[in-house]
N, CA, C and O atoms as a GROMACS GRO file, in nm:
protein
  280
    1MET      N    1   9.195 -12.108  13.529
    1MET     CA    2   9.339 -12.106  13.512
    1MET      C    3   9.400 -12.231  13.573
    1MET      O    4   9.348 -12.283  13.672
    2ASN      N    5   9.506 -12.278  13.516
    2ASN     CA    6   9.576 -12.396  13.563
    2ASN      C    7   9.633 -12.372  13.703
    2ASN      O    8   9.692 -12.267  13.729
    3THR      N    9   9.614 -12.470  13.793
    3THR     CA   10   9.662 -12.458  13.930
    3THR      C   11   9.812 -12.436  13.935
    3THR      O   12   9.859 -12.355  14.015
    4THR      N   13   9.888 -12.505  13.854
    4THR     CA   14  10.034 -12.490  13.852
    4THR      C   15  10.073 -12.348  13.815
    4THR      O   16  10.164 -12.291  13.875
    5ILE      N   17  10.005 -12.291  13.717
    5ILE     CA   18  10.035 -12.153  13.677
    5ILE      C   19  10.002 -12.057  13.790
    5ILE      O   20  10.078 -11.964  13.817
    6GLU      N   21   9.888 -12.078  13.856
    6GLU     CA   22   9.851 -11.992  13.968
    6GLU      C   23   9.955 -12.000  14.079
    6GLU      O   24   9.995 -11.898  14.134
    7GLU      N   25   9.999 -12.123  14.112
    7GLU     CA   26  10.098 -12.140  14.217
    7GLU      C   27  10.230 -12.074  14.177
    7GLU      O   28  10.294 -12.009  14.260
    8THR      N   29  10.270 -12.089  14.052
    8THR     CA   30  10.394 -12.028  14.004
    8THR      C   31  10.383 -11.876  14.012
    8THR      O   32  10.479 -11.809  14.051
    9THR      N   33  10.270 -11.821  13.974
    9THR     CA   34  10.250 -11.677  13.981
    9THR      C   35  10.258 -11.628  14.125
    9THR      O   36  10.322 -11.526  14.152
   10GLU      N   37  10.196 -11.699  14.216
   10GLU     CA   38  10.200 -11.661  14.358
   10GLU      C   39  10.342 -11.667  14.412
   10GLU      O   40  10.384 -11.578  14.485
   11ILE      N   41  10.416 -11.771  14.376
   11ILE     CA   42  10.554 -11.785  14.421
   11ILE      C   43  10.640 -11.672  14.365
   11ILE      O   44  10.722 -11.614  14.436
   12THR      N   45  10.621 -11.642  14.238
   12THR     CA   46  10.697 -11.534  14.174
   12THR      C   47  10.666 -11.401  14.241
   12THR      O   48  10.757 -11.323  14.269
   13THR      N   49  10.540 -11.375  14.267
   13THR     CA   50  10.500 -11.250  14.333
   13THR      C   51  10.562 -11.240  14.471
   13THR      O   52  10.614 -11.134  14.508
   14GLU      N   53  10.559 -11.347  14.547
   14GLU     CA   54  10.618 -11.347  14.681
   14GLU      C   55  10.769 -11.326  14.673
   14GLU      O   56  10.826 -11.251  14.753
   15ALA      N   57  10.834 -11.390  14.578
   15ALA     CA   58  10.979 -11.375  14.562
   15ALA      C   59  11.016 -11.231  14.529
   15ALA      O   60  11.113 -11.178  14.583
   16ILE      N   61  10.941 -11.170  14.441
   16ILE     CA   62  10.969 -11.030  14.404
   16ILE      C   63  10.950 -10.938  14.524
   16ILE      O   64  11.029 -10.847  14.545
   17ARG      N   65  10.846 -10.961  14.600
   17ARG     CA   66  10.824 -10.879  14.721
   17ARG      C   67  10.939 -10.894  14.819
   17ARG      O   68  10.981 -10.796  14.881
   18LEU      N   69  10.991 -11.016  14.835
   18LEU     CA   70  11.105 -11.038  14.924
   18LEU      C   71  11.230 -10.967  14.872
   18LEU      O   72  11.305 -10.908  14.949
   19LEU      N   73  11.251 -10.974  14.741
   19LEU     CA   74  11.364 -10.903  14.683
   19LEU      C   75  11.353 -10.753  14.708
   19LEU      O   76  11.451 -10.689  14.745
   20PHE      N   77  11.234 -10.696  14.688
   20PHE     CA   78  11.213 -10.553  14.713
   20PHE      C   79  11.249 -10.519  14.856
   20PHE      O   80  11.319 -10.421  14.883
   21ARG      N   81  11.200 -10.600  14.949
   21ARG     CA   82  11.221 -10.571  15.090
   21ARG      C   83  11.369 -10.580  15.127
   21ARG      O   84  11.419 -10.496  15.202
   22GLU      N   85  11.438 -10.678  15.075
   22GLU     CA   86  11.577 -10.702  15.112
   22GLU      C   87  11.678 -10.621  15.031
   22GLU      O   88  11.782 -10.580  15.083
   23MET      N   89  11.648 -10.596  14.903
   23MET     CA   90  11.745 -10.533  14.814
   23MET      C   91  11.704 -10.392  14.772
   23MET      O   92  11.788 -10.314  14.726
   24GLY      N   93  11.578 -10.360  14.785
   24GLY     CA   94  11.529 -10.232  14.736
   24GLY      C   95  11.478 -10.245  14.594
   24GLY      O   96  11.505 -10.343  14.524
   25VAL      N   97  11.405 -10.144  14.552
   25VAL     CA   98  11.338 -10.148  14.422
   25VAL      C   99  11.439 -10.148  14.307
   25VAL      O  100  11.431 -10.232  14.218
   26ALA      N  101  11.533 -10.054  14.310
   26ALA     CA  102  11.626 -10.039  14.197
   26ALA      C  103  11.707 -10.166  14.174
   26ALA      O  104  11.720 -10.211  14.060
   27LYS      N  105  11.763 -10.223  14.280
   27LYS     CA  106  11.844 -10.344  14.264
   27LYS      C  107  11.759 -10.463  14.221
   27LYS      O  108  11.804 -10.547  14.143
   28THR      N  109  11.636 -10.470  14.270
   28THR     CA  110  11.548 -10.580  14.230
   28THR      C  111  11.515 -10.571  14.082
   28THR      O  112  11.522 -10.672  14.011
   29VAL      N  113  11.479 -10.453  14.035
   29VAL     CA  114  11.446 -10.437  13.893
   29VAL      C  115  11.569 -10.466  13.807
   29VAL      O  116  11.559 -10.529  13.702
   30GLN      N  117  11.684 -10.420  13.852
   30GLN     CA  118  11.808 -10.447  13.778
   30GLN      C  119  11.834 -10.598  13.773
   30GLN      O  120  11.870 -10.651  13.668
   31PHE      N  121  11.816 -10.667  13.885
   31PHE     CA  122  11.835 -10.811  13.890
   31PHE      C  123  11.738 -10.883  13.796
   31PHE      O  124  11.778 -10.971  13.720
   32LEU      N  125  11.612 -10.845  13.802
   32LEU     CA  126  11.512 -10.910  13.718
   32LEU      C  127  11.541 -10.888  13.570
   32LEU      O  128  11.519 -10.978  13.489
   33SER      N  129  11.590 -10.770  13.535
   33SER     CA  130  11.622 -10.746  13.395
   33SER      C  131  11.742 -10.829  13.352
   33SER      O  132  11.748 -10.873  13.237
   34LYS      N  133  11.836 -10.852  13.442
   34LYS     CA  134  11.953 -10.936  13.409
   34LYS      C  135  11.912 -11.081  13.385
   34LYS      O  136  11.957 -11.143  13.288
   35ILE      N  137  11.828 -11.135  13.471
   35ILE     CA  138  11.792 -11.276  13.456
   35ILE      C  139  11.692 -11.300  13.345
   35ILE      O  140  11.674 -11.413  13.300
   36SER      N  141  11.626 -11.193  13.300
   36SER     CA  142  11.529 -11.211  13.192
   36SER      C  143  11.586 -11.167  13.057
   36SER      O  144  11.513 -11.151  12.960
   37GLY      N  145  11.717 -11.148  13.053
   37GLY     CA  146  11.780 -11.111  12.927
   37GLY      C  147  11.775 -10.964  12.898
   37GLY      O  148  11.808 -10.921  12.787
   38GLY      N  149  11.734 -10.884  12.997
   38GLY     CA  150  11.735 -10.740  12.981
   38GLY      C  151  11.623 -10.684  12.895
   38GLY      O  152  11.631 -10.568  12.852
   39ARG      N  153  11.523 -10.761  12.868
   39ARG     CA  154  11.410 -10.710  12.789
   39ARG      C  155  11.320 -10.625  12.877
   39ARG      O  156  11.319 -10.638  13.000
   40GLY      N  157  11.245 -10.540  12.814
   40GLY     CA  158  11.147 -10.462  12.887
   40GLY      C  159  11.189 -10.318  12.903
   40GLY      O  160  11.292 -10.274  12.852
   41ASP      N  161  11.107 -10.246  12.975
   41ASP     CA  162  11.127 -10.104  12.998
   41ASP      C  163  11.144 -10.082  13.148
   41ASP      O  164  11.049 -10.097  13.224
   42TYR      N  165  11.266 -10.047  13.190
   42TYR     CA  166  11.298 -10.031  13.331
   42TYR      C  167  11.202  -9.932  13.399
   42TYR      O  168  11.153  -9.959  13.509
   43THR      N  169  11.178  -9.819  13.334
   43THR     CA  170  11.093  -9.716  13.395
   43THR      C  171  10.951  -9.766  13.416
   43THR      O  172  10.894  -9.747  13.523
   44LYS      N  173  10.894  -9.830  13.315
   44LYS     CA  174  10.758  -9.884  13.330
   44LYS      C  175  10.755  -9.992  13.437
   44LYS      O  176  10.663  -9.996  13.519
   45ASP      N  177  10.855 -10.080  13.438
   45ASP     CA  178  10.860 -10.187  13.538
   45ASP      C  179  10.870 -10.128  13.679
   45ASP      O  180  10.801 -10.174  13.770
   46ARG      N  181  10.956 -10.029  13.696
   46ARG     CA  182  10.973  -9.967  13.827
   46ARG      C  183  10.842  -9.904  13.874
   46ARG      O  184  10.804  -9.918  13.990
   47GLN      N  185  10.775  -9.833  13.784
   47GLN     CA  186  10.648  -9.771  13.822
   47GLN      C  187  10.545  -9.877  13.858
   47GLN      O  188  10.467  -9.860  13.952
   48LYS      N  189  10.544  -9.985  13.783
   48LYS     CA  190  10.449 -10.094  13.810
   48LYS      C  191  10.475 -10.154  13.948
   48LYS      O  192  10.381 -10.177  14.025
   49PHE      N  193  10.603 -10.180  13.980
   49PHE     CA  194  10.636 -10.243  14.107
   49PHE      C  195  10.618 -10.149  14.225
   49PHE      O  196  10.593 -10.194  14.337
   50GLN      N  197  10.629 -10.020  14.201
   50GLN     CA  198  10.613  -9.924  14.310
   50GLN      C  199  10.469  -9.879  14.326
   50GLN      O  200  10.438  -9.806  14.420
   51SER      N  201  10.381  -9.921  14.239
   51SER     CA  202  10.244  -9.871  14.243
   51SER      C  203  10.172  -9.907  14.373
   51SER      O  204  10.079  -9.838  14.414
   52ASP      N  205  10.214 -10.014  14.438
   52ASP     CA  206  10.148 -10.052  14.563
   52ASP      C  207  10.223 -10.001  14.686
   52ASP      O  208  10.186 -10.034  14.800
   53MET      N  209  10.328  -9.920  14.664
   53MET     CA  210  10.402  -9.862  14.775
   53MET      C  211  10.346  -9.723  14.807
   53MET      O  212  10.314  -9.646  14.717
   54SER      N  213  10.337  -9.695  14.935
   54SER     CA  214  10.293  -9.561  14.975
   54SER      C  215  10.412  -9.465  14.966
   54SER      O  216  10.527  -9.508  14.959
   55ILE      N  217  10.382  -9.337  14.967
   55ILE     CA  218  10.487  -9.235  14.967
   55ILE      C  219  10.577  -9.256  15.089
   55ILE      O  220  10.699  -9.244  15.079
   56GLU      N  221  10.517  -9.286  15.202
   56GLU     CA  222  10.593  -9.308  15.326
   56GLU      C  223  10.692  -9.423  15.310
   56GLU      O  224  10.806  -9.415  15.356
   57GLU      N  225  10.649  -9.531  15.244
   57GLU     CA  226  10.737  -9.646  15.223
   57GLU      C  227  10.853  -9.610  15.130
   57GLU      O  228  10.966  -9.652  15.153
   58ILE      N  229  10.824  -9.535  15.026
   58ILE     CA  230  10.928  -9.495  14.932
   58ILE      C  231  11.029  -9.405  15.002
   58ILE      O  232  11.150  -9.423  14.987
   59VAL      N  233  10.979  -9.306  15.080
   59VAL     CA  234  11.068  -9.216  15.154
   59VAL      C  235  11.152  -9.295  15.254
   59VAL      O  236  11.272  -9.270  15.268
   60ALA      N  237  11.090  -9.389  15.324
   60ALA     CA  238  11.164  -9.471  15.422
   60ALA      C  239  11.275  -9.550  15.354
   60ALA      O  240  11.384  -9.562  15.409
   61GLU      N  241  11.248  -9.602  15.235
   61GLU     CA  242  11.349  -9.677  15.162
   61GLU      C  243  11.465  -9.586  15.121
   61GLU      O  244  11.581  -9.625  15.129
   62ILE      N  245  11.433  -9.465  15.076
   62ILE     CA  246  11.537  -9.369  15.037
   62ILE      C  247  11.623  -9.335  15.158
   62ILE      O  248  11.746  -9.334  15.149
   63GLU      N  249  11.559  -9.308  15.272
   63GLU     CA  250  11.633  -9.274  15.394
   63GLU      C  251  11.721  -9.390  15.439
   63GLU      O  252  11.834  -9.370  15.483
   64LYS      N  253  11.670  -9.510  15.428
   64LYS     CA  254  11.747  -9.629  15.466
   64LYS      C  255  11.872  -9.641  15.377
   64LYS      O  256  11.981  -9.669  15.426
   65LYS      N  257  11.855  -9.619  15.247
   65LYS     CA  258  11.968  -9.626  15.153
   65LYS      C  259  12.071  -9.518  15.184
   65LYS      O  260  12.191  -9.543  15.177
   66ARG      N  261  12.024  -9.397  15.219
   66ARG     CA  262  12.116  -9.289  15.252
   66ARG      C  263  12.197  -9.321  15.376
   66ARG      O  264  12.317  -9.294  15.381
   67GLN      N  265  12.134  -9.379  15.476
   67GLN     CA  266  12.204  -9.415  15.599
   67GLN      C  267  12.308  -9.524  15.573
   67GLN      O  268  12.417  -9.524  15.631
   68THR      N  269  12.274  -9.618  15.486
   68THR     CA  270  12.366  -9.727  15.452
   68THR      C  271  12.488  -9.673  15.378
   68THR      O  272  12.599  -9.724  15.395
   69ALA      N  273  12.468  -9.570  15.296
   69ALA     CA  274  12.576  -9.514  15.216
   69ALA      C  275  12.674  -9.431  15.299
   69ALA      O  276  12.788  -9.410  15.257
   70GLU      N  277  12.632  -9.385  15.414
   70GLU     CA  278  12.717  -9.299  15.497
   70GLU      C  279  12.824  -9.375  15.570
   70GLU      O  280  12.902  -9.315  15.643
   0.00000   0.00000   0.00000
C-alpha cells in the first residue's frame, strides 16, 4: 500500500477517535455525515464505530451525557 495512503488512514483514524472522545459517538457520526455529503447508513456507521467500545465505556458515555444535560 502507498505510504501516503497509510499515513492518511492513520491520521483519519486518530481524528475520529479524538472526535468520539471529545464529542461522543452520536455527534461525531452526525458531523462525519455532514462533511461527507450525508451518504451512508447512520446505524451501520454507529455500530461500526462502537464495535471497539466496551459496554462499560458506552454506559460511562451515556452517564456523562446525562450529567451534562442536567
